[in-house]
Each structure stands twice: as C-alpha cells, then as structure tokens.
C-alpha positions, 0 to 999 in steps of 0.5 A: 056700449060696444062689447069687448070681444077679447082680453087686451092691454090698452095702448091708446085711450081717450077718457075710456070708461068701461062697464065691468058689471058683467064680470065683477057685479060692480055698477060703477064704470071703471076709468081705464088709462095707460098709467093706471088699470090698462087691462081690458076684459072681454065681455065688458062694455065701453061706455065712454071714450075710445081707445086701442088695445093689443089683444092678449087672449080670446075664446076659452083663454079670455077671462070670460072664457075661463069663467064659462069653462069653470062653470061647465058652460062651454057649449062643446056638447061633450056630455051628449046632452043626456046628462051622463056626462 
C-alpha cells in the first residue's frame, strides 16, 4: 500500500485497485481505469497493480487538504495555541 501524496488523473494503469477508506469509509477496494473512474485522491493507498497519473492538486488544494481545512486541522498555528483564535 503506497500512499498517494497528491490528487491526479490516471493516464496509464495496470489492474489498479485503491483503498479509499480513509476518505469515504468504504472498506472495498476501488478499481481504477482510464475508461471508468480515473481520479486518484491523496491520502488513499494503492493495494494492487500499478499506474501513472498527472498531478492535479497538492497540499491544501487536494481533496484531503480541503477536508483538513474544513475541519480546522491545517496545523498553521493561526490561533497561537491559546484557544482564543
């Protein structure tokens, strides 16, 4: 299970199956192909196969980054750690 570090679009794949449970909660592995469901999301794990992708988003612009931002877990220290804000 290699961790995908960025969001991207699959451009070449060989029997690629991804564990998206970190984002969706779904425990089944998702088959990715060029024809059907070519989107790969950061924070997910490659369980089988191999592939190449074109990176479309990283960091706070990726799907996992957006989720962390919405949850207020960016870790940028804006509130100074004193809970005031």
